[in-house]
C-alpha positions in Angstrom: 53.5 -63.2 -16.6 54.7 -60.1 -14.2 52.5 -56.8 -14.1 54.7 -54.1 -12.5 51.8 -50.8 -11.9 54.2 -48.5 -9.5 52.9 -49.8 -6.4 53.5 -53.3 -6.0 54.5 -56.5 -8.0 52.2 -59.1 -8.9 54.5 -62.5 -9.9 51.9 -65.3 -12.2 51.5 -68.0 -10.1 54.6 -70.8 -9.7 53.4 -74.0 -8.6 49.8 -72.3 -6.9 52.1 -69.6 -5.4 51.3 -65.9 -6.0 53.8 -63.2 -4.3 53.4 -59.7 -3.6 55.7 -57.5 -2.0 56.1 -54.0 -1.8 58.1 -51.7 -4.3 58.1 -48.3 -3.2 57.2 -46.5 0.3 54.2 -44.9 -1.2 52.1 -48.2 -1.5 48.9 -48.2 -0.2 47.7 -51.3 -1.2 49.1 -54.9 -1.8 45.8 -55.5 -4.1 43.3 -53.1 -5.0 39.9 -54.4 -6.8 37.6 -52.1 -7.2 33.8 -53.7 -8.4 31.5 -51.5 -8.9 27.7 -52.6 -9.7 25.9 -49.7 -11.7 24.0 -52.3 -13.6 27.1 -53.4 -15.7 28.4 -56.9 -15.0 32.4 -56.4 -15.8 34.3 -59.3 -16.9 36.9 -60.6 -14.2 39.7 -59.2 -16.3 38.2 -56.1 -17.0 37.9 -54.3 -13.6 40.6 -52.3 -13.7 39.0 -50.4 -16.5 35.2 -50.1 -15.1 35.0 -46.4 -13.6 32.5 -45.3 -10.9 29.3 -43.8 -12.7 28.8 -40.6 -12.9 25.5 -38.2 -14.2 26.9 -37.7 -17.4 27.1 -41.4 -18.2 24.1 -43.2 -19.8 22.5 -46.3 -17.8 23.0 -49.3 -19.6 21.4 -52.3 -19.3 23.1 -55.5 -17.3 24.7 -57.8 -20.2 25.9 -61.4 -19.3 29.6 -61.6 -20.0 31.6 -65.1 -20.1 31.6 -66.6 -17.1 35.6 -66.9 -15.3 36.7 -69.8 -13.9 39.8 -70.1 -12.0 39.6 -74.6 -11.6 42.2 -76.3 -9.5 41.9 -79.8 -9.4 44.3 -81.7 -6.6 46.7 -78.7 -7.5 48.7 -78.1 -4.3 51.6 -76.0 -3.1 53.2 -76.4 -0.5 53.7 -73.5 2.2 54.4 -73.6 5.7 53.6 -77.3 6.4 50.1 -76.4 4.6 48.8 -77.5 1.0 46.4 -74.9 -0.8 45.4 -74.3 -4.7 46.6 -70.8 -3.9 48.6 -68.8 -1.7 48.8 -65.1 -1.4 52.0 -63.7 0.3 52.0 -60.0 1.2 55.6 -58.8 2.6 55.4 -54.9 4.1 58.5 -53.9 5.5 58.9 -49.9 4.5 57.1 -47.5 6.7 53.6 -45.9 5.1 51.6 -43.3 7.2 48.6 -44.2 5.9 46.5 -47.5 6.8 48.0 -50.6 4.9 45.9 -53.2 3.5 47.1 -56.3 1.9 43.7 -57.1 0.3 40.7 -54.2 -0.7 37.8 -54.8 -1.9 35.3 -52.3 -2.9 31.5 -53.0 -3.9 29.1 -50.5 -4.6 25.2 -51.7 -5.7 23.5 -48.9 -7.5 20.7 -51.3 -9.3 17.4 -51.0 -9.0 15.9 -53.6 -6.4 12.7 -54.6 -4.6 11.8 -55.8 -1.3 8.5 -57.5 -0.6 9.0 -60.4 2.2 6.9 -62.9 1.8 4.5 -61.3 -0.7 7.2 -61.5 -4.1 10.7 -62.0 -2.3 13.5 -59.6 -1.7 16.1 -58.2 -4.2 19.8 -59.9 -2.6 23.0 -58.2 -2.9 26.3 -59.7 -1.8 29.8 -58.2 -1.0 31.2 -61.9 -0.9 29.4 -65.3 -0.9 31.4 -68.4 -0.5 29.8 -71.8 -0.7 31.8 -74.8 0.7 30.9 -78.6 0.8 32.8 -80.8 3.0 32.2 -84.8 2.2 35.2 -86.2 4.1 36.1 -87.1 7.7 37.9 -84.8 10.1 38.0 -80.9 11.0 35.9 -78.9 8.5 36.5 -75.2 8.6 34.9 -72.5 6.0 37.4 -70.1 7.7 40.4 -69.6 9.3 41.9 -66.7 10.0 45.1 -67.3 12.5 46.7 -64.2 13.1 49.3 -62.8 16.0 50.8 -59.5 16.5 53.9 -58.5 18.2 53.6 -55.0 19.3 52.1 -52.9 21.7 48.4 -51.0 20.5 44.9 -52.7 19.6 44.6 -55.6 18.0 41.5 -57.8 16.6 41.1 -60.8 14.7 38.4 -58.8 13.3 36.7 -55.6 13.0 33.1 -55.4 11.2 31.7 -52.0 10.8 28.2 -51.6 9.1 25.5 -48.8 9.0 21.9 -48.6 7.4 19.7 -45.6 7.0 16.7 -48.5 7.9 13.5 -49.4 7.0 12.3 -52.3 7.8 8.9 -52.5 5.5 8.6 -55.9 4.3 7.1 -59.0 5.8 9.8 -61.6 7.6 12.2 -58.0 7.6 14.5 -58.8 10.4 15.7 -55.1 10.5 19.5 -54.4 10.6 21.9 -57.1 12.2 25.2 -56.8 12.4 25.8 -60.5 12.6 23.3 -63.1 11.5 24.0 -66.8 11.7 21.9 -70.2 11.7 23.5 -73.3 11.9 23.3 -76.9 13.4 22.6 -80.2 12.2 21.2 -80.8 8.8 17.5 -82.6 8.6 18.6 -84.3 5.7 20.1 -88.0 5.1 21.0 -90.0 2.2 17.8 -92.4 1.2 18.4 -94.9 -1.9 18.7 -98.0 -2.6 21.3 -101.0 -3.6 22.0 -100.8 -7.0 23.1 -103.1 -10.0 26.6 -104.8 -8.8 25.6 -105.1 -5.6 26.6 -108.2 -3.9 26.8 -109.6 -0.1 29.7 -108.5 1.5 31.0 -105.5 -1.3 32.9 -102.7 0.4 31.8 -100.7 -2.3 28.5 -100.8 -2.8 26.9 -99.2 -6.0 23.8 -97.0 -5.0 20.9 -95.0 -6.6 20.0 -92.0 -4.9 15.5 -91.6 -4.1 15.1 -88.3 -3.7 12.3 -86.8 -1.2 11.4 -85.5 2.0 14.3 -84.9 4.0 16.4 -86.8 1.8 19.8 -85.8 0.2 21.8 -87.0 -2.6 25.5 -87.4 -0.4 26.3 -90.2 2.1 27.7 -89.0 5.3 31.4 -90.2 6.0 31.8 -92.1 9.0 28.2 -92.6 9.5 26.5 -96.1 8.9 25.0 -97.2 6.0 22.1 -99.8 6.5 20.1 -102.0 4.3 16.5 -101.5 5.9 15.4 -104.3 3.4 17.2 -107.0 5.4 16.1 -105.6 8.9 14.3 -108.6 10.2 15.0 -108.3 14.0 12.9 -106.5 16.3 11.6 -106.5 20.0 11.6 -105.0 22.9 14.0 -104.1 25.5 12.6 -105.8 29.2 15.3 -104.5 31.6 17.6 -102.2 32.4 21.2 -102.4 31.2 24.8 -103.9 32.7 28.3 -103.8 31.5 29.8 -107.1 29.8 33.2 -107.3 32.7 36.2 -106.5 31.7 34.9 -104.7 28.4 33.3 -101.8 27.2 30.2 -103.3 25.7 26.8 -102.7 27.3 24.1 -105.3 27.1 20.2 -105.3 27.2 18.0 -108.4 28.2 15.1 -108.3 24.9 11.7 -109.7 24.2 13.3 -111.6 21.0 15.7 -114.8 20.7 19.0 -113.9 19.2 21.3 -115.9 17.9 24.3 -115.6 20.3 28.0 -114.5 19.5 30.3 -117.4 18.5 33.5 -116.1 19.7 34.2 -113.3 22.9 37.6 -112.1 23.6 39.6 -109.2 25.6 42.4 -107.4 24.0 45.1 -106.3 25.5 47.6 -105.6 22.5 47.8 -101.8 21.8 46.2 -101.3 17.9 48.1 -98.4 16.6 47.1 -96.0 13.5 47.9 -96.8 10.4 51.0 -95.8 9.4 49.1 -94.6 5.7 46.0 -92.9 7.9 43.7 -93.8 5.4 44.9 -97.0 4.8 43.9 -100.3 6.4 46.7 -102.4 8.0 46.8 -105.9 9.5 48.3 -106.6 13.2 48.1 -109.6 15.0 46.1 -109.6 18.3 48.2 -111.7 21.2 47.1 -113.6 23.4 43.4 -112.5 23.3 41.8 -113.9 26.3 38.7 -115.7 25.5 35.0 -115.1 27.8 33.2 -117.6 25.0 33.9 -119.5 22.2 37.2 -119.1 20.1 37.6 -116.9 17.0 37.8 -118.3 13.1 38.8 -116.3 9.6 35.9 -113.8 8.3 34.6 -110.9 9.9 34.4 -109.8 13.2 33.6 -106.6 15.6 36.3 -105.0 17.3 34.5 -103.0 20.2 37.4 -100.7 20.2 37.6 -98.6 23.8 38.2 -95.5 21.3 37.0 -96.4 18.2 34.8 -99.7 17.3 34.6 -100.9 14.0 34.0 -104.0 11.5 37.4 -105.7 10.9 38.8 -108.8 8.6 40.2 -111.7 11.0 42.7 -113.3 8.2 44.6 -115.6 10.8 43.2 -117.2 13.9 45.8 -119.3 16.0 45.1 -122.4 18.0 43.4 -121.4 21.7 45.6 -122.5 24.1 44.9 -122.1 28.2 41.9 -119.9 27.6 44.5 -117.2 24.9 44.1 -117.2 20.9 46.6 -115.3 18.7 44.1 -113.2 16.1 45.3 -111.5 13.3 43.1 -108.8 11.9 42.6 -105.5 9.4 42.3 -102.8 11.0 41.6 -98.7 10.2 41.3 -97.3 13.7 43.7 -96.9 16.8 42.4 -98.5 20.2 45.6 -98.6 22.8 45.5 -100.5 26.0 43.0 -97.9 28.0 41.6 -99.4 31.2 38.9 -96.8 31.4 37.9 -98.2 27.8 39.3 -101.5 27.2 38.7 -103.3 24.2 37.3 -106.5 23.2 36.8 -108.7 20.0 33.3 -110.3 19.2 32.7 -112.8 16.2 29.1 -114.2 14.9 25.6 -113.8 15.8 24.4 -110.2 15.2 27.7 -109.1 14.8 27.4 -105.9 12.5 24.0 -104.9 13.0 23.2 -101.6 14.1 20.4 -100.6 16.6 17.9 -98.7 15.8 15.2 -97.0 18.7 11.5 -97.1 17.8 10.9 -93.8 20.2 13.9 -91.8 18.3 11.9 -92.6 14.6 8.9 -91.5 16.1 10.1 -88.6 17.7 12.9 -87.1 15.3 12.1 -88.9 12.1 15.0 -90.8 11.7 16.4 -94.3 12.6 19.4 -94.3 15.0 22.6 -96.8 14.4 24.3 -98.0 17.5 26.6 -100.6 16.6 25.6 -103.8 17.9 29.0 -106.5 18.4 27.3 -109.6 19.5 24.8 -111.2 22.1 25.9 -113.1 25.2 23.2 -115.3 24.8 20.0 -115.7 23.0 18.1 -112.9 25.4 21.0 -110.4 25.7 22.1 -107.9 23.0 25.8 -106.5 23.4 26.0 -102.9 21.7 29.1 -100.2 22.2 28.7 -96.2 21.5 31.3 -94.2 20.6 31.1 -90.8 21.8 34.2 -88.2 21.4 36.7 -91.2 21.9 35.4 -92.9 24.7 33.0 -96.0 25.0 32.0 -97.2 28.7 30.6 -94.6 30.0 28.2 -94.0 27.3 25.0 -96.0 28.7 21.8 -95.7 26.2 19.3 -96.6 29.5 16.6 -97.5 27.0 14.6 -99.3 30.0 13.1 -97.6 32.9 11.2 -99.5 35.6 7.7 -99.6 36.2 6.8 -96.9 39.5 5.1 -97.9 41.9 1.2 -96.5 42.6 -0.9 -96.8 46.3 -4.2 -95.9 47.2 -6.0 -96.2 43.9 -9.2 -95.2 43.6 -12.2 -95.0 40.7 -14.9 -92.8 41.4 -17.3 -91.9 38.4 -15.2 -93.0 35.4 -11.9 -91.4 37.4 -8.9 -92.7 39.2 -6.8 -91.1 41.6 -3.8 -92.7 42.5 -0.9 -91.8 44.8 3.4 -92.5 44.0 4.5 -94.8 46.7 7.7 -93.0 46.6 8.8 -89.3 46.2 10.6 -87.5 43.6 9.0 -89.7 40.9 9.4 -88.1 37.0 7.4 -86.2 35.1 7.4 -88.6 32.3 3.9 -89.9 33.0 2.1 -86.0 33.1 0.2 -85.8 30.0 1.7 -89.0 28.6 -0.3 -90.0 25.9 -0.5 -93.7 26.6 0.9 -95.1 30.1 -0.1 -98.8 31.0 -1.5 -99.5 34.4 -0.2 -103.3 36.2 -0.2 -105.4 38.7 -3.0 -104.0 40.5 -4.5 -105.3 43.2 -7.7 -105.3 41.7 -7.7 -106.2 38.1 -10.0 -104.2 36.9 -7.6 -100.8 37.3 -5.1 -102.7 34.5 -4.6 -102.2 31.5 -3.8 -99.2 28.8 -5.0 -95.4 29.8 -4.4 -91.9 28.3 -3.4 -88.7 28.9 -3.0 -88.9 33.1 -2.7 -85.6 34.8 -0.6 -84.8 37.9 -3.2 -83.0 40.4 -2.0 -79.7 41.2 1.0 -80.1 38.6 3.0 -82.4 41.4 3.8 -85.3 41.3 2.7 -86.7 44.5 -0.9 -87.5 43.1 -2.0 -88.4 39.7 -5.8 -88.9 37.8 -7.0 -90.0 34.8 -10.1 -91.4 33.0 -11.2 -95.2 32.8 -14.5 -96.3 32.2 -15.7 -99.0 35.4 -17.6 -99.5 38.4 -16.6 -97.5 41.6 -13.6 -99.4 43.0 -10.3 -99.0 45.3 -7.3 -100.9 44.9 -4.6 -100.9 47.5 -1.2 -101.1 44.9 -0.4 -101.2 41.1 2.5 -99.9 39.2 2.8 -97.1 36.0 4.8 -97.3 33.3 4.9 -96.1 29.5 3.8 -98.5 26.3 6.1 -101.3 25.3 6.4 -99.7 22.2 8.5 -96.6 24.2 11.4 -99.8 24.3 10.8 -101.0 21.2 13.8 -101.8 18.7 14.6 -103.0 15.4 17.9 -104.0 14.0 19.6 -103.5 10.9 22.8 -105.0 9.1 24.9 -102.3 7.7 28.5 -100.8 7.7 30.4 -98.0 8.0 30.9 -95.3 5.3 34.7 -95.4 5.1 34.8 -91.9 2.5 32.6 -90.0 -0.1 31.0 -91.3 -3.0 33.1 -92.6 -5.9 32.3 -93.6 -9.1 31.8 -97.0 -8.2 30.0 -97.0 -5.0 30.2 -96.0 -1.6 33.0 -97.1 0.6 32.5 -99.4 3.0 34.2 -101.3 6.1 34.6 -105.2 6.1 31.1 -106.3 6.7 28.9 -109.5 5.9 25.8 -107.6 5.1 23.6 -109.1 2.4 23.3 -106.8 -0.4 21.1 -107.3 -3.2 19.8 -104.9 -5.8 17.1 -103.3 -5.2 17.3 -103.1 -1.6 16.1 -100.2 0.5 19.1 -98.3 2.1 19.5 -95.5 4.6 22.5 -93.7 5.4 21.1 -91.7 8.9 23.2 -89.5 11.0 26.0 -91.0 13.3 24.5 -91.2 16.8 26.9 -89.3 18.6 26.5 -85.6 18.1 27.6 -82.2 20.4 27.2 -79.1 18.9 28.6 -75.3 20.3 26.4 -72.5 18.6 29.6 -70.1 20.0 32.8 -71.0 21.5 35.2 -69.1 22.5 38.1 -69.6 24.7 40.1 -66.4 25.9 43.7 -66.2 27.8 45.1 -63.4 29.9 48.4 -64.0 31.3 49.2 -59.9 32.4 47.3 -58.5 35.4 44.8 -55.7 34.9 46.5 -52.3 34.7 43.2 -50.7 36.4 40.9 -51.2 33.4 38.7 -54.2 33.0 39.0 -56.9 30.7 36.0 -58.3 29.7 34.9 -61.4 28.0 32.4 -60.0 26.3 30.9 -56.4 25.9 28.0 -55.0 24.4 27.0 -51.0 24.3 23.8 -49.8 23.2 22.8 -45.8 22.5 20.6 -43.8 20.7 16.5 -43.1 21.0 15.7 -46.5 19.8 17.1 -47.8 23.0 13.8 -48.2 24.6 10.4 -49.6 25.6 10.9 -52.7 23.2 14.2 -53.0 22.8 15.8 -55.8 24.4 19.5 -56.8 24.2 19.3 -60.5 24.9 16.5 -62.9 23.9 17.1 -66.6 24.2 14.1 -68.4 23.4 13.6 -72.3 23.0 11.2 -72.9 19.8 10.6 -76.1 20.7 7.2 -77.3 21.4 6.6 -77.9 25.5 4.9 -81.1 24.3 8.3 -82.9 23.4 9.2 -82.4 27.2 8.3 -84.6 30.3 5.0 -82.5 31.9 3.5 -82.1 29.0 3.5 -85.4 27.4 6.5 -85.6 26.2 9.8 -87.8 27.0 12.7 -85.1 27.4 13.9 -83.3 29.9 13.6 -79.5 29.6 16.6 -77.9 28.9 18.9 -75.8 31.5 19.7 -72.3 30.3 23.0 -71.2 31.6 26.0 -72.7 33.6 28.7 -71.0 35.4 32.0 -73.0 36.1 35.1 -72.6 38.5 35.9 -70.1 41.3 34.5 -66.5 41.0 33.6 -64.1 43.8 30.7 -62.2 42.6 27.8 -64.1 39.7 26.4 -60.9 39.0 27.0 -57.4 39.5 24.1 -55.0 38.9 24.7 -51.6 39.1 21.9 -50.0 38.9 18.4 -50.6 40.5 15.0 -50.8 38.1 13.7 -47.4 37.5 9.9 -46.4 37.9 9.2 -49.4 40.4 10.4 -52.2 37.6 11.7 -55.7 38.5 15.1 -56.9 38.7 13.4 -60.5 37.9 9.9 -61.2 35.9 9.0 -64.7 35.9 5.8 -65.0 33.6 3.4 -68.4 33.6 3.9 -72.2 33.4 4.8 -73.3 29.6 1.5 -75.2 29.4 -0.2 -71.8 31.0 -1.2 -69.8 33.3 -3.9 -71.9 34.8 -1.0 -74.5 35.8 0.4 -73.0 39.1 2.6 -75.5 40.5 5.2 -74.4 43.3 8.7 -74.3 42.0 11.8 -73.6 43.6 13.7 -70.1 43.2 17.0 -71.2 44.8 18.5 -74.2 45.5 21.1 -74.4 47.5 23.8 -76.5 49.5 21.6 -77.5 52.3 18.1 -76.3 51.4 16.0 -74.5 49.0 13.3 -71.4 48.9 10.1 -72.6 47.3 7.6 -70.6 45.1 3.8 -71.2 45.5 2.1 -69.2 42.3 -1.2 -70.7 43.1 -1.2 -68.4 46.7 2.0 -66.2 46.4 3.8 -67.7 49.2 7.3 -68.1 49.6 8.3 -71.5 52.0 12.1 -71.6 53.5 12.9 -74.2 55.6 14.7 -72.2 58.1 15.7 -68.7 58.2 18.2 -66.8 60.1 18.5 -63.0 60.9 20.3 -60.8 63.3 16.5 -59.1 63.8 13.3 -58.1 61.9 12.2 -54.8 61.6 9.0 -53.0 60.8 5.5 -54.0 61.0 4.4 -57.6 60.0 1.3 -57.0 57.8 -0.4 -60.7 57.6 -0.3 -63.9 59.6 3.6 -65.7 60.4 3.8 -69.0 59.9 6.5 -71.2 61.7 6.5 -74.4 63.6 9.4 -72.7 66.2 10.8 -69.7 67.2 14.5 -69.6 68.8 15.2 -66.7 70.6 19.1 -65.5 71.4 20.1 -63.7 73.9 22.9 -61.2 72.8 24.9 -61.6 76.1 24.7 -65.1 76.6 24.3 -66.8 73.2 24.6 -70.2 74.7 21.2 -69.3 76.8 18.5 -69.7 73.6 14.9 -70.2 74.3 12.6 -72.0 72.2 9.3 -71.2 71.7 7.1 -74.3 69.9 3.0 -75.2 70.0 2.3 -78.7 71.8 -1.0 -79.8 71.6 -2.5 -76.1 72.1 -0.3 -74.9 74.6 2.7 -72.9 73.9 6.2 -74.8 75.4 8.8 -72.3 76.2 12.3 -74.5 76.7 16.1 -73.7 76.9 18.6 -76.1 75.6 19.8 -76.9 79.4 16.6 -78.1 80.3 16.2 -75.4 82.8 12.0 -74.2 83.0 11.1 -71.1 81.8 7.6 -69.7 80.8 4.3 -69.3 82.9 0.7 -70.5 82.4 -1.9 -67.8 81.2 -5.7 -68.7 80.5 -4.2 -72.5 80.4 -2.7 -71.6 77.1 1.0 -70.7 78.4 2.6 -73.9 80.1 6.5 -74.2 81.7 7.8 -77.4 81.5 10.9 -79.5 81.3 11.6 -80.0 77.7 14.5 -80.7 76.9 14.9 -79.6 73.8 11.9 -81.2 73.1 9.3 -78.8 70.4 5.9 -80.0 69.2 6.4 -84.1 69.5 10.1 -83.3 67.8 12.7 -84.3 70.1 16.1 -85.7 70.8 15.3 -89.1 70.7 18.0 -91.2 69.0 17.3 -92.4 65.7 17.9 -95.8 64.2 19.5 -95.3 60.5 19.7 -98.4 58.1 19.9 -99.3 54.4 16.8 -99.0 52.3 15.5 -101.2 49.6 16.9 -99.6 46.8 20.1 -99.4 48.5 21.0 -103.3 48.5 24.6 -104.7 49.6 24.8 -100.7 50.7 24.8 -99.0 53.7 23.5 -96.1 55.8 24.4 -94.9 59.3 24.7 -91.7 61.5 27.9 -89.8 60.2 31.2 -90.2 62.6 30.9 -87.7 64.9 27.4 -86.7 64.9 24.2 -87.7 67.0 21.2 -88.6 64.8 17.7 -87.5 66.7 14.5 -87.6 66.0 14.7 -83.4 65.2 17.4 -83.5 62.9 21.1 -85.5 62.2 23.6 -86.0 59.2 23.6 -89.5 57.4 26.4 -91.5 55.3 25.3 -93.4 52.4 27.6 -95.6 50.6 25.8 -97.7 47.6 27.3 -100.2 45.7 29.1 -100.2 42.6 25.9 -101.1 40.9 24.0 -97.8 42.0 20.9 -97.3 43.7 18.1 -95.4 43.9 14.6 -95.0 44.8 14.5 -95.8 48.8 18.2 -95.5 50.4 17.6 -95.1 53.6 15.6 -95.0 56.5 15.3 -93.5 59.6 13.4 -95.0 62.5 12.4 -92.9 65.4 9.0 -91.6 67.2 7.1 -88.7 65.7 4.1 -87.5 66.3 1.4 -87.1 63.9 2.1 -84.0 61.1 5.7 -84.1 61.4 7.1 -83.5 58.3 10.9 -84.6 57.8 13.1 -82.7 55.1 16.4 -84.5 53.7 18.9 -82.3 51.1 22.3 -83.9 49.7 25.5 -82.4 51.9 28.0 -81.6 49.1 29.3 -83.9 46.2 30.2 -83.6 42.5 26.7 -84.4 41.4 22.8 -84.2 42.1 21.2 -87.3 43.0 17.8 -85.7 43.7 17.7 -86.2 47.6 13.9 -86.6 49.0 12.5 -87.9 52.0 8.8 -88.6 52.9 6.5 -91.7 54.1 6.5 -89.8 57.8 4.5 -92.0 60.5 4.8 -92.7 64.2 7.7 -94.9 63.6 9.7 -92.3 61.4 10.7 -91.5 57.8 12.0 -92.8 54.5 14.8 -91.2 52.8 15.2 -91.7 48.7 17.6 -90.7 45.6 15.8 -89.7 42.2 18.8 -90.8 40.4 20.9 -93.8 40.5 24.0 -93.0 42.3 26.9 -95.2 43.7 29.8 -94.1 46.4 29.5 -92.1 49.5 26.9 -89.4 49.8 26.2 -87.2 52.7 22.6 -86.1 54.1 21.2 -84.1 56.2 17.9 -84.0 57.5 15.4 -82.3 59.8 11.6 -83.0 61.4 9.7 -80.2 62.2 
């Protein structure tokens, strides 16, 4: 059917394509749909006959019309390398002095409404409402706009104009919002059971959905279907993880006895994507280098460097000289990537999935990391794919116990100090911790909710019944349940559920009717609430360009109006320091070259503040110090308990005005503006003022026994130029620490080069041995580097001090220290 209305030609579907083109130059719209809602629900085909209401019209009651549907089932048209059920094409090539609009919808909602919020709900009107369900893997995009302009003048991908007369009256009203969005990871996943017809190793699993809290009927393509009923293996992770050499697989020591893998080999064959993307195909892996055992026909785990999967071995050749040809049926590409090598595993616990107990307890759902086997009966092997990489993805389940010293129990309360600096806040207010290996065994056992004294990670205390006693050493750790895990057999879901069941990859699961099954979220997840990438090649013509620009006006922009609010709505108890196990978030990161981070053109009005920092998240009674600025070679600290600012070292050309209050420092250096090399240093040594010069000349005179001039040779308050011996610490076995080339390390200051082995170093990484006077404080800081490794210092004594790293490091790091 073809309709001609004077302004445009509407041509009926031709293989799903609808074409609209200009007929005369006076045409204004390609398509004009005027839909007026005035208590009448018009049928879709009666749109053109519905006129706007006027006073003479009688109000009509809403009447139900016949539902009008356009149904397209696998009906697609091809256009410009795209396929779509419906394609509208609009072409305009005649001049038009008015606005030209390809599609224009007009909505008027005039029916009665109500707004009561929580007390009765709202009447809701939608101009356009769309719903999309995407059940297949790949990129899903609900709405796509792809446009380009080849002409000068303004251009925008989207313009939104919205105005209102206001009136936020109901409970839960949000008032006016120009753009409201809500989204993210869902909190539901498939729960159910294996249905009649389920059999061991099936790749089309019949299922029965089980409704309930956080349960959804849909399965998740690309995630893993787990047989909860057949999950019989559980245990505790007992040590740190390591990489299986030459693979992307990590192993962790566990407390339970495991059936070892019967075949492990390194794959050198590049595995391409199947020719038909959704159909598995066969490939021969030539010369698989055997690490353990050999391979036979049957199920196996391909620990792909990019995309791991369970595969079916259809043919296994004889092994010769440690090599074996293996033919598999696969579905994923895995190249010969030296950074993400591929290996093949068979037997044992291949096809199981690792669920961490602490994640289930905290988040409410199981995890499903792919287990490929076990190198022996006590080492579980897993691989974790995130964004097409595997080797670098480590779970780090285990955390070694932390050493404590100087434990003292008095009146049912134990106090203790951490043996090293920069310890985690994970024990602060933790529900349960375990004290072990105490020199006095009466301190050993589970204790609850320890607190860091003054909220600082140096001294902690906890309640514990028992006689008053002391212990020189002990360790603190989270309870064994924190390191617990369960294994569940399962398989990857290969597509949306169909009539016969859920498509699965090859597997060896003993599926049986009635088995409880779950399809939890994939363990790899990433999110960007809003992502914008902008490009500008032409230099500015004198007008500013902006990545984001906001403008505000009107009397309402006052008092309580806040242009931007960012709120972390999680409870503090989720994070370390409040009893949780997760690190708090970093609000904003700025990367890349820049000249100026913030340009605040106006100062605050009415004695306002440029920045206001409130109380600790745990309450205003918590007043631990924190760093205002952490810079390359130092930091500025603030202590809310007393309002003090602490700067390790500050240099200024001059100070003006009065100092209202005490000034505390350990050293004052006075520069001669005419002879910069003649600097004087004023220090306090045993209650006497010592004035010295770097050249060693004596300066100063005695006054009432308090001022003395002596040969200081640069020495200040017991911290001098005596040479320091540098050595590697216990946490840097196999590594080295030395004074940086071209520098001299003394009791006062120095620059170190620390080299850590590939396995990584942490804790005590270097020691500085020199003579220090009692009361001297030494500070160490990282000098540059691509990542922060938590450098700290402590354990000062007359023989020197120690340097520590808060996280594992490898490679070379430069560290500066000073003592005062």
